N, C-alpha and C positions, 0 to 999 in steps of 0.2 A: 358559515360554509366550511367543509371539510376540501382543504386544496390537497392535491396529489404532490407526493414528495415533499410535503411540508413535515418540518421537524417538530415534535412535539415534546414537552417535559411533563411527567406525571407527578402531581402535586396535591399533596392533602393539607386543608387548611381548615383551621379552626375559626376562620373570621377575625383574627386578632390583627391588630396594627399599632404602631406608636408614632406620635406626631410630636415636632418640636420645631425650635428656630436654630438654624446653623450657626456659626461662629460669624458668617457675614451678614446674619440677619435674615436670611430666607427661611421662610416655613417650608416645612417637608413632612411627608407622610411616608412610612415604611410599612408595607404589609409584611406578615412574618407567616411561614407556611413550613413545610417540610417536602423535599423534592427525592424522589428516587434516582439514583446513579443508574447510569446503563450499564455497569458493570455487574453482571448476574451473581457475582460472588459476595455481595453486599445487599442483602436484601433490607436492610434498614434504611429508612429515608433520614435525610440529613436536614437539619434547621438551614433556613434560608431568609432573606431579606430581599424585599424587590420596591421599588419606587413607584409610588402613586401619584396621579396628578390631583385627585380628590378621595375623599372616603368612598365614594361610589365604585372606585377602580380596586378595591380591597375584595379580594375572592370570598364569596359568601363560605359557610362551612360546608365541607363536603371534598370528593375527590375530582379532581379536574385535570384536563388536558389542555395545556397552554402553549401555544405556538410560542415559536423560540426565533428569531431572527439574528443574525449578526452581521458585525462590520468589521473592516480590518482598519485598526488605527494605530499609528506609530508601529508598525509590523508586529501587531497583537490582535488577537481575536478579542471583539467586543461583544458579547452576548446580550440579547435583549429579550425578556418575556412581555407578550402582549397580552395583558390579563383581561382586555376590553373583550378579546376574541375566545377566552375559555370558553371550553365546553365540558359536558360531564365526561370522565375519563372512559366509562364502558363503552363511548361511541366509538373509540380509538384502542384503546387497551383492552384486548379480550381477557377474561377471568379464566386461568387455567384449571382444568378438572383435577382432583386427585388423582393419582397414580391408578389405583384400584378401579376409577371408573373411567379412564380414558379409552377402554375397549368398550364401553358400553354397560359394563357389568356395573350392578348397585352393591353397596355393603352387604347386604343382606344376601345376596345370591353368591358372593365371593365368600361370605362366612360358612355357607351351607356346603360349597363346593370342599371346602378344608375339612369339614369334619367327616 
């Protein structure tokens, strides 16, 4: 369910992960994905890794809106992704129309007017 005023991160997942054992002997699973930054001047997603409790928590292949929560720890922000609550990205992030179509014109009518 979409919560009002919830912060979401737009993520593209290929469904990949890595798993292993830490130096302390603890098993871990890290999901791998690409996240869009909030800065509009950088349209390219950046590779990220996120902790998963199980392989079921790894995001399936596709584009997702993942809720983000944060805590303040030692005077620093600690951001957490909740992949269990991820929803398809198109439910949160609207696809923008090309500039020529923003006013309702289609590419064919725009080209006809130019001639």
